[in-house]
PDB file of N, CA, C and O in Angstrom:
ATOM      1  N   MET A   1      18.277   7.131  -3.205  1.00  0.00           N
ATOM      2  CA  MET A   1      17.705   5.801  -3.248  1.00  0.00           C
ATOM      3  C   MET A   1      18.153   5.084  -4.508  1.00  0.00           C
ATOM      4  O   MET A   1      18.418   5.710  -5.535  1.00  0.00           O
ATOM      5  N   GLY A   2      18.234   3.781  -4.417  1.00  0.00           N
ATOM      6  CA  GLY A   2      18.606   2.990  -5.566  1.00  0.00           C
ATOM      7  C   GLY A   2      17.415   2.717  -6.455  1.00  0.00           C
ATOM      8  O   GLY A   2      16.341   3.295  -6.287  1.00  0.00           O
ATOM      9  N   LEU A   3      17.625   1.835  -7.394  1.00  0.00           N
ATOM     10  CA  LEU A   3      16.574   1.491  -8.335  1.00  0.00           C
ATOM     11  C   LEU A   3      15.438   0.744  -7.656  1.00  0.00           C
ATOM     12  O   LEU A   3      14.286   0.857  -8.076  1.00  0.00           O
ATOM     13  N   PHE A   4      15.744  -0.013  -6.620  1.00  0.00           N
ATOM     14  CA  PHE A   4      14.714  -0.796  -5.954  1.00  0.00           C
ATOM     15  C   PHE A   4      14.602  -0.422  -4.489  1.00  0.00           C
ATOM     16  O   PHE A   4      15.587  -0.045  -3.854  1.00  0.00           O
ATOM     17  N   ASN A   5      13.392  -0.530  -3.959  1.00  0.00           N
ATOM     18  CA  ASN A   5      13.118  -0.355  -2.539  1.00  0.00           C
ATOM     19  C   ASN A   5      12.666  -1.695  -1.985  1.00  0.00           C
ATOM     20  O   ASN A   5      12.078  -2.493  -2.715  1.00  0.00           O
ATOM     21  N   SER A   6      12.927  -1.958  -0.719  1.00  0.00           N
ATOM     22  CA  SER A   6      12.409  -3.156  -0.079  1.00  0.00           C
ATOM     23  C   SER A   6      10.939  -2.947   0.223  1.00  0.00           C
ATOM     24  O   SER A   6      10.523  -1.849   0.591  1.00  0.00           O
ATOM     25  N   VAL A   7      10.160  -3.994   0.070  1.00  0.00           N
ATOM     26  CA  VAL A   7       8.728  -3.942   0.313  1.00  0.00           C
ATOM     27  C   VAL A   7       8.353  -5.128   1.178  1.00  0.00           C
ATOM     28  O   VAL A   7       8.679  -6.268   0.848  1.00  0.00           O
ATOM     29  N   GLU A   8       7.672  -4.870   2.283  1.00  0.00           N
ATOM     30  CA  GLU A   8       7.194  -5.948   3.121  1.00  0.00           C
ATOM     31  C   GLU A   8       5.778  -6.248   2.713  1.00  0.00           C
ATOM     32  O   GLU A   8       4.908  -5.380   2.784  1.00  0.00           O
ATOM     33  N   GLN A   9       5.534  -7.476   2.282  1.00  0.00           N
ATOM     34  CA  GLN A   9       4.216  -7.879   1.825  1.00  0.00           C
ATOM     35  C   GLN A   9       3.963  -9.274   2.374  1.00  0.00           C
ATOM     36  O   GLN A   9       4.708 -10.206   2.070  1.00  0.00           O
ATOM     37  N   ASN A  10       2.921  -9.423   3.178  1.00  0.00           N
ATOM     38  CA  ASN A  10       2.583 -10.696   3.797  1.00  0.00           C
ATOM     39  C   ASN A  10       3.752 -11.268   4.587  1.00  0.00           C
ATOM     40  O   ASN A  10       3.956 -12.482   4.604  1.00  0.00           O
ATOM     41  N   GLY A  11       4.525 -10.397   5.244  1.00  0.00           N
ATOM     42  CA  GLY A  11       5.635 -10.847   6.066  1.00  0.00           C
ATOM     43  C   GLY A  11       6.903 -11.154   5.298  1.00  0.00           C
ATOM     44  O   GLY A  11       7.919 -11.488   5.908  1.00  0.00           O
ATOM     45  N   ASN A  12       6.875 -11.052   3.967  1.00  0.00           N
ATOM     46  CA  ASN A  12       8.052 -11.333   3.153  1.00  0.00           C
ATOM     47  C   ASN A  12       8.615 -10.042   2.600  1.00  0.00           C
ATOM     48  O   ASN A  12       7.863  -9.149   2.208  1.00  0.00           O
ATOM     49  N   MET A  13       9.938  -9.936   2.567  1.00  0.00           N
ATOM     50  CA  MET A  13      10.565  -8.774   1.957  1.00  0.00           C
ATOM     51  C   MET A  13      10.646  -9.023   0.460  1.00  0.00           C
ATOM     52  O   MET A  13      11.195 -10.031   0.014  1.00  0.00           O
ATOM     53  N   GLN A  14      10.101  -8.107  -0.300  1.00  0.00           N
ATOM     54  CA  GLN A  14      10.157  -8.187  -1.750  1.00  0.00           C
ATOM     55  C   GLN A  14      10.745  -6.886  -2.257  1.00  0.00           C
ATOM     56  O   GLN A  14      10.954  -5.960  -1.473  1.00  0.00           O
ATOM     57  N   LYS A  15      11.015  -6.796  -3.533  1.00  0.00           N
ATOM     58  CA  LYS A  15      11.560  -5.580  -4.118  1.00  0.00           C
ATOM     59  C   LYS A  15      10.573  -5.020  -5.118  1.00  0.00           C
ATOM     60  O   LYS A  15       9.833  -5.761  -5.764  1.00  0.00           O
ATOM     61  N   LYS A  16      10.569  -3.681  -5.240  1.00  0.00           N
ATOM     62  CA  LYS A  16       9.764  -3.028  -6.266  1.00  0.00           C
ATOM     63  C   LYS A  16      10.581  -1.899  -6.851  1.00  0.00           C
ATOM     64  O   LYS A  16      11.388  -1.287  -6.151  1.00  0.00           O
ATOM     65  N   ALA A  17      10.384  -1.620  -8.109  1.00  0.00           N
ATOM     66  CA  ALA A  17      11.091  -0.518  -8.752  1.00  0.00           C
ATOM     67  C   ALA A  17      10.519   0.792  -8.248  1.00  0.00           C
ATOM     68  O   ALA A  17       9.320   0.882  -7.986  1.00  0.00           O
ATOM     69  N   ASP A  18      11.370   1.827  -8.105  1.00  0.00           N
ATOM     70  CA  ASP A  18      10.912   3.147  -7.679  1.00  0.00           C
ATOM     71  C   ASP A  18       9.765   3.616  -8.564  1.00  0.00           C
ATOM     72  O   ASP A  18       9.836   3.511  -9.788  1.00  0.00           O
ATOM     73  N   GLY A  19       8.693   4.139  -7.932  1.00  0.00           N
ATOM     74  CA  GLY A  19       7.571   4.683  -8.675  1.00  0.00           C
ATOM     75  C   GLY A  19       6.608   3.642  -9.206  1.00  0.00           C
ATOM     76  O   GLY A  19       5.640   3.997  -9.879  1.00  0.00           O
ATOM     77  N   LYS A  20       6.835   2.389  -8.931  1.00  0.00           N
ATOM     78  CA  LYS A  20       5.951   1.325  -9.412  1.00  0.00           C
ATOM     79  C   LYS A  20       5.047   0.870  -8.290  1.00  0.00           C
ATOM     80  O   LYS A  20       5.281   1.180  -7.122  1.00  0.00           O
ATOM     81  N   HIS A  21       4.012   0.134  -8.650  1.00  0.00           N
ATOM     82  CA  HIS A  21       3.066  -0.336  -7.653  1.00  0.00           C
ATOM     83  C   HIS A  21       3.530  -1.641  -7.002  1.00  0.00           C
ATOM     84  O   HIS A  21       4.412  -2.336  -7.508  1.00  0.00           O
ATOM     85  N   ILE A  22       2.909  -1.945  -5.871  1.00  0.00           N
ATOM     86  CA  ILE A  22       3.192  -3.188  -5.162  1.00  0.00           C
ATOM     87  C   ILE A  22       2.415  -4.296  -5.854  1.00  0.00           C
ATOM     88  O   ILE A  22       1.186  -4.245  -5.905  1.00  0.00           O
ATOM     89  N   LYS A  23       3.099  -5.285  -6.383  1.00  0.00           N
ATOM     90  CA  LYS A  23       2.469  -6.388  -7.094  1.00  0.00           C
ATOM     91  C   LYS A  23       1.491  -7.119  -6.168  1.00  0.00           C
ATOM     92  O   LYS A  23       1.836  -7.465  -5.038  1.00  0.00           O
ATOM     93  N   GLY A  24       0.293  -7.345  -6.649  1.00  0.00           N
ATOM     94  CA  GLY A  24      -0.712  -8.076  -5.891  1.00  0.00           C
ATOM     95  C   GLY A  24      -1.564  -7.211  -4.981  1.00  0.00           C
ATOM     96  O   GLY A  24      -2.501  -7.713  -4.362  1.00  0.00           O
ATOM     97  N   ILE A  25      -1.263  -5.925  -4.885  1.00  0.00           N
ATOM     98  CA  ILE A  25      -2.036  -5.017  -4.042  1.00  0.00           C
ATOM     99  C   ILE A  25      -2.800  -4.054  -4.936  1.00  0.00           C
ATOM    100  O   ILE A  25      -2.201  -3.343  -5.744  1.00  0.00           O
ATOM    101  N   SER A  26      -4.123  -4.027  -4.793  1.00  0.00           N
ATOM    102  CA  SER A  26      -4.925  -3.054  -5.528  1.00  0.00           C
ATOM    103  C   SER A  26      -5.568  -2.110  -4.529  1.00  0.00           C
ATOM    104  O   SER A  26      -5.779  -2.466  -3.370  1.00  0.00           O
ATOM    105  N   CYS A  27      -5.877  -0.909  -4.984  1.00  0.00           N
ATOM    106  CA  CYS A  27      -6.446   0.104  -4.113  1.00  0.00           C
ATOM    107  C   CYS A  27      -7.401   0.978  -4.904  1.00  0.00           C
ATOM    108  O   CYS A  27      -7.079   1.397  -6.016  1.00  0.00           O
ATOM    109  N   ASP A  28      -8.571   1.257  -4.348  1.00  0.00           N
ATOM    110  CA  ASP A  28      -9.570   2.115  -4.984  1.00  0.00           C
ATOM    111  C   ASP A  28      -9.655   3.488  -4.335  1.00  0.00           C
ATOM    112  O   ASP A  28     -10.498   4.294  -4.728  1.00  0.00           O
ATOM    113  N   VAL A  29      -8.808   3.778  -3.353  1.00  0.00           N
ATOM    114  CA  VAL A  29      -8.865   5.037  -2.612  1.00  0.00           C
ATOM    115  C   VAL A  29      -8.079   6.102  -3.366  1.00  0.00           C
ATOM    116  O   VAL A  29      -6.882   6.280  -3.136  1.00  0.00           O
ATOM    117  N   ARG A  30      -8.751   6.803  -4.259  1.00  0.00           N
ATOM    118  CA  ARG A  30      -8.090   7.751  -5.158  1.00  0.00           C
ATOM    119  C   ARG A  30      -7.554   8.992  -4.454  1.00  0.00           C
ATOM    120  O   ARG A  30      -6.703   9.684  -5.014  1.00  0.00           O
ATOM    121  N   ASN A  31      -8.024   9.297  -3.247  1.00  0.00           N
ATOM    122  CA  ASN A  31      -7.529  10.482  -2.547  1.00  0.00           C
ATOM    123  C   ASN A  31      -6.354  10.170  -1.616  1.00  0.00           C
ATOM    124  O   ASN A  31      -6.022  10.983  -0.754  1.00  0.00           O
ATOM    125  N   CYS A  32      -5.732   9.018  -1.777  1.00  0.00           N
ATOM    126  CA  CYS A  32      -4.539   8.652  -1.010  1.00  0.00           C
ATOM    127  C   CYS A  32      -3.298   9.052  -1.808  1.00  0.00           C
ATOM    128  O   CYS A  32      -3.270   8.900  -3.029  1.00  0.00           O
ATOM    129  N   VAL A  33      -2.274   9.563  -1.123  1.00  0.00           N
ATOM    130  CA  VAL A  33      -1.039   9.969  -1.806  1.00  0.00           C
ATOM    131  C   VAL A  33      -0.344   8.799  -2.485  1.00  0.00           C
ATOM    132  O   VAL A  33       0.443   9.017  -3.406  1.00  0.00           O
ATOM    133  N   TYR A  34      -0.601   7.576  -2.068  1.00  0.00           N
ATOM    134  CA  TYR A  34       0.045   6.400  -2.635  1.00  0.00           C
ATOM    135  C   TYR A  34      -0.737   5.787  -3.794  1.00  0.00           C
ATOM    136  O   TYR A  34      -0.258   4.841  -4.418  1.00  0.00           O
ATOM    137  N   HIS A  35      -1.916   6.301  -4.092  1.00  0.00           N
ATOM    138  CA  HIS A  35      -2.708   5.784  -5.215  1.00  0.00           C
ATOM    139  C   HIS A  35      -2.076   6.261  -6.517  1.00  0.00           C
ATOM    140  O   HIS A  35      -1.770   7.445  -6.658  1.00  0.00           O
ATOM    141  N   ASP A  36      -1.878   5.355  -7.467  1.00  0.00           N
ATOM    142  CA  ASP A  36      -1.171   5.703  -8.701  1.00  0.00           C
ATOM    143  C   ASP A  36      -2.061   6.293  -9.789  1.00  0.00           C
ATOM    144  O   ASP A  36      -1.587   6.539 -10.898  1.00  0.00           O
ATOM    145  N   GLY A  37      -3.346   6.526  -9.495  1.00  0.00           N
ATOM    146  CA  GLY A  37      -4.251   7.078 -10.498  1.00  0.00           C
ATOM    147  C   GLY A  37      -4.978   6.002 -11.271  1.00  0.00           C
ATOM    148  O   GLY A  37      -5.912   6.301 -12.016  1.00  0.00           O
ATOM    149  N   ASP A  38      -4.575   4.771 -11.113  1.00  0.00           N
ATOM    150  CA  ASP A  38      -5.249   3.649 -11.759  1.00  0.00           C
ATOM    151  C   ASP A  38      -5.949   2.854 -10.666  1.00  0.00           C
ATOM    152  O   ASP A  38      -7.061   3.210 -10.275  1.00  0.00           O
ATOM    153  N   SER A  39      -5.348   1.815 -10.172  1.00  0.00           N
ATOM    154  CA  SER A  39      -5.916   1.081  -9.035  1.00  0.00           C
ATOM    155  C   SER A  39      -4.833   0.382  -8.236  1.00  0.00           C
ATOM    156  O   SER A  39      -5.044  -0.705  -7.699  1.00  0.00           O
ATOM    157  N   TYR A  40      -3.671   1.017  -8.161  1.00  0.00           N
ATOM    158  CA  TYR A  40      -2.544   0.393  -7.481  1.00  0.00           C
ATOM    159  C   TYR A  40      -1.963   1.275  -6.383  1.00  0.00           C
ATOM    160  O   TYR A  40      -2.133   2.495  -6.387  1.00  0.00           O
ATOM    161  N   CYS A  41      -1.276   0.636  -5.447  1.00  0.00           N
ATOM    162  CA  CYS A  41      -0.629   1.312  -4.328  1.00  0.00           C
ATOM    163  C   CYS A  41       0.869   1.425  -4.615  1.00  0.00           C
ATOM    164  O   CYS A  41       1.509   0.448  -5.003  1.00  0.00           O
ATOM    165  N   THR A  42       1.421   2.628  -4.419  1.00  0.00           N
ATOM    166  CA  THR A  42       2.850   2.839  -4.652  1.00  0.00           C
ATOM    167  C   THR A  42       3.634   3.050  -3.356  1.00  0.00           C
ATOM    168  O   THR A  42       4.801   3.438  -3.401  1.00  0.00           O
ATOM    169  N   ALA A  43       3.008   2.799  -2.199  1.00  0.00           N
ATOM    170  CA  ALA A  43       3.714   2.924  -0.921  1.00  0.00           C
ATOM    171  C   ALA A  43       4.841   1.890  -0.856  1.00  0.00           C
ATOM    172  O   ALA A  43       4.761   0.836  -1.486  1.00  0.00           O
ATOM    173  N   GLU A  44       5.880   2.197  -0.097  1.00  0.00           N
ATOM    174  CA  GLU A  44       6.977   1.240   0.068  1.00  0.00           C
ATOM    175  C   GLU A  44       6.527  -0.002   0.812  1.00  0.00           C
ATOM    176  O   GLU A  44       7.022  -1.099   0.552  1.00  0.00           O
ATOM    177  N   LYS A  45       5.592   0.164   1.736  1.00  0.00           N
ATOM    178  CA  LYS A  45       5.010  -0.966   2.455  1.00  0.00           C
ATOM    179  C   LYS A  45       3.624  -0.542   2.915  1.00  0.00           C
ATOM    180  O   LYS A  45       3.320   0.649   2.972  1.00  0.00           O
ATOM    181  N   ILE A  46       2.792  -1.510   3.239  1.00  0.00           N
ATOM    182  CA  ILE A  46       1.459  -1.201   3.737  1.00  0.00           C
ATOM    183  C   ILE A  46       1.261  -1.845   5.102  1.00  0.00           C
ATOM    184  O   ILE A  46       1.876  -2.862   5.423  1.00  0.00           O
ATOM    185  N   ALA A  47       0.393  -1.235   5.893  1.00  0.00           N
ATOM    186  CA  ALA A  47       0.025  -1.776   7.202  1.00  0.00           C
ATOM    187  C   ALA A  47      -1.495  -1.846   7.241  1.00  0.00           C
ATOM    188  O   ALA A  47      -2.176  -0.847   7.011  1.00  0.00           O
ATOM    189  N   VAL A  48      -2.022  -3.029   7.534  1.00  0.00           N
ATOM    190  CA  VAL A  48      -3.466  -3.230   7.617  1.00  0.00           C
ATOM    191  C   VAL A  48      -3.790  -3.754   9.004  1.00  0.00           C
ATOM    192  O   VAL A  48      -3.089  -4.620   9.528  1.00  0.00           O
ATOM    193  N   GLY A  49      -4.839  -3.234   9.588  1.00  0.00           N
ATOM    194  CA  GLY A  49      -5.230  -3.653  10.932  1.00  0.00           C
ATOM    195  C   GLY A  49      -6.685  -3.353  11.131  1.00  0.00           C
ATOM    196  O   GLY A  49      -7.364  -3.046  10.151  1.00  0.00           O
ATOM    197  N   PRO A  50      -7.196  -3.418  12.288  1.00  0.00           N
ATOM    198  CA  PRO A  50      -6.533  -3.769  13.548  1.00  0.00           C
ATOM    199  C   PRO A  50      -6.394  -5.286  13.715  1.00  0.00           C
ATOM    200  O   PRO A  50      -7.003  -6.058  12.975  1.00  0.00           O
ATOM    201  N   SER A  51      -5.602  -5.692  14.674  1.00  0.00           N
ATOM    202  CA  SER A  51      -5.315  -7.117  14.872  1.00  0.00           C
ATOM    203  C   SER A  51      -6.537  -7.914  15.310  1.00  0.00           C
ATOM    204  O   SER A  51      -6.559  -9.135  15.156  1.00  0.00           O
ATOM    205  N   TYR A  52      -7.550  -7.251  15.852  1.00  0.00           N
ATOM    206  CA  TYR A  52      -8.741  -7.974  16.314  1.00  0.00           C
ATOM    207  C   TYR A  52      -9.832  -8.082  15.250  1.00  0.00           C
ATOM    208  O   TYR A  52     -10.940  -8.518  15.563  1.00  0.00           O
ATOM    209  N   ALA A  53      -9.558  -7.702  14.015  1.00  0.00           N
ATOM    210  CA  ALA A  53     -10.547  -7.771  12.940  1.00  0.00           C
ATOM    211  C   ALA A  53     -11.025  -9.204  12.740  1.00  0.00           C
ATOM    212  O   ALA A  53     -10.250 -10.154  12.853  1.00  0.00           O
ATOM    213  N   THR A  54     -12.305  -9.342  12.442  1.00  0.00           N
ATOM    214  CA  THR A  54     -12.869 -10.666  12.178  1.00  0.00           C
ATOM    215  C   THR A  54     -13.449 -10.777  10.770  1.00  0.00           C
ATOM    216  O   THR A  54     -13.862 -11.860  10.356  1.00  0.00           O
ATOM    217  N   SER A  55     -13.483  -9.668  10.032  1.00  0.00           N
ATOM    218  CA  SER A  55     -13.932  -9.687   8.644  1.00  0.00           C
ATOM    219  C   SER A  55     -13.285  -8.529   7.895  1.00  0.00           C
ATOM    220  O   SER A  55     -12.700  -7.640   8.513  1.00  0.00           O
ATOM    221  N   CYS A  56     -13.384  -8.534   6.576  1.00  0.00           N
ATOM    222  CA  CYS A  56     -12.747  -7.466   5.791  1.00  0.00           C
ATOM    223  C   CYS A  56     -13.359  -6.107   6.101  1.00  0.00           C
ATOM    224  O   CYS A  56     -12.681  -5.090   5.955  1.00  0.00           O
ATOM    225  N   THR A  57     -14.611  -6.057   6.522  1.00  0.00           N
ATOM    226  CA  THR A  57     -15.226  -4.768   6.854  1.00  0.00           C
ATOM    227  C   THR A  57     -14.667  -4.177   8.146  1.00  0.00           C
ATOM    228  O   THR A  57     -14.864  -2.993   8.418  1.00  0.00           O
ATOM    229  N   ASP A  58     -13.973  -4.988   8.944  1.00  0.00           N
ATOM    230  CA  ASP A  58     -13.354  -4.514  10.183  1.00  0.00           C
ATOM    231  C   ASP A  58     -11.957  -3.952   9.964  1.00  0.00           C
ATOM    232  O   ASP A  58     -11.384  -3.379  10.891  1.00  0.00           O
ATOM    233  N   THR A  59     -11.393  -4.095   8.778  1.00  0.00           N
ATOM    234  CA  THR A  59     -10.005  -3.714   8.549  1.00  0.00           C
ATOM    235  C   THR A  59      -9.867  -2.314   7.961  1.00  0.00           C
ATOM    236  O   THR A  59     -10.793  -1.791   7.341  1.00  0.00           O
ATOM    237  N   VAL A  60      -8.707  -1.725   8.167  1.00  0.00           N
ATOM    238  CA  VAL A  60      -8.377  -0.409   7.614  1.00  0.00           C
ATOM    239  C   VAL A  60      -6.924  -0.426   7.142  1.00  0.00           C
ATOM    240  O   VAL A  60      -6.109  -1.202   7.642  1.00  0.00           O
ATOM    241  N   CYS A  61      -6.613   0.426   6.189  1.00  0.00           N
ATOM    242  CA  CYS A  61      -5.240   0.587   5.724  1.00  0.00           C
ATOM    243  C   CYS A  61      -4.608   1.703   6.560  1.00  0.00           C
ATOM    244  O   CYS A  61      -4.948   2.874   6.395  1.00  0.00           O
ATOM    245  N   ALA A  62      -3.705   1.341   7.440  1.00  0.00           N
ATOM    246  CA  ALA A  62      -3.050   2.327   8.300  1.00  0.00           C
ATOM    247  C   ALA A  62      -2.001   3.138   7.553  1.00  0.00           C
ATOM    248  O   ALA A  62      -1.481   4.115   8.091  1.00  0.00           O
ATOM    249  N   THR A  63      -1.683   2.747   6.322  1.00  0.00           N
ATOM    250  CA  THR A  63      -0.710   3.466   5.499  1.00  0.00           C
ATOM    251  C   THR A  63      -1.347   4.683   4.817  1.00  0.00           C
ATOM    252  O   THR A  63      -0.634   5.578   4.363  1.00  0.00           O
ATOM    253  N   PHE A  64      -2.660   4.724   4.742  1.00  0.00           N
ATOM    254  CA  PHE A  64      -3.386   5.798   4.059  1.00  0.00           C
ATOM    255  C   PHE A  64      -2.949   7.187   4.510  1.00  0.00           C
ATOM    256  O   PHE A  64      -2.884   7.472   5.706  1.00  0.00           O
ATOM    257  N   LYS A  65      -2.651   8.043   3.541  1.00  0.00           N
ATOM    258  CA  LYS A  65      -2.368   9.457   3.788  1.00  0.00           C
ATOM    259  C   LYS A  65      -3.169  10.241   2.764  1.00  0.00           C
ATOM    260  O   LYS A  65      -3.029  10.012   1.563  1.00  0.00           O
ATOM    261  N   GLN A  66      -4.003  11.157   3.219  1.00  0.00           N
ATOM    262  CA  GLN A  66      -4.863  11.905   2.309  1.00  0.00           C
ATOM    263  C   GLN A  66      -4.038  12.825   1.408  1.00  0.00           C
ATOM    264  O   GLN A  66      -3.138  13.531   1.863  1.00  0.00           O
ATOM    265  N   ARG A  67      -4.371  12.794   0.132  1.00  0.00           N
ATOM    266  CA  ARG A  67      -3.731  13.659  -0.856  1.00  0.00           C
ATOM    267  C   ARG A  67      -4.198  15.090  -0.656  1.00  0.00           C
ATOM    268  O   ARG A  67      -5.386  15.316  -0.424  1.00  0.00           O
ATOM    269  N   SER A  68      -3.302  16.060  -0.739  1.00  0.00           N
ATOM    270  CA  SER A  68      -3.670  17.472  -0.630  1.00  0.00           C
ATOM    271  C   SER A  68      -4.486  17.887  -1.843  1.00  0.00           C
ATOM    272  O   SER A  68      -4.212  17.456  -2.963  1.00  0.00           O
ATOM    273  N   ILE A  69      -5.477  18.715  -1.619  1.00  0.00           N
ATOM    274  CA  ILE A  69      -6.334  19.162  -2.723  1.00  0.00           C
ATOM    275  C   ILE A  69      -5.890  20.519  -3.207  1.00  0.00           C
ATOM    276  O   ILE A  69      -6.485  21.069  -4.133  1.00  0.00           O
TER     277      ILE A  69
END
């Protein structure tokens, strides 16, 4: 991989440095493999759904992967 990865955020392709967080995305789920130990997501891209959500309590991060203990 090169120095930068493509990141899809709000339908736009952006770039992020390897090992860095996605600008503008915060995450409190510390048991996710993409959580950086602070409050940021280091996934290459995120997917949030479902499409029929009507409030933030209806949404989930489909990118979530549980960290091994």
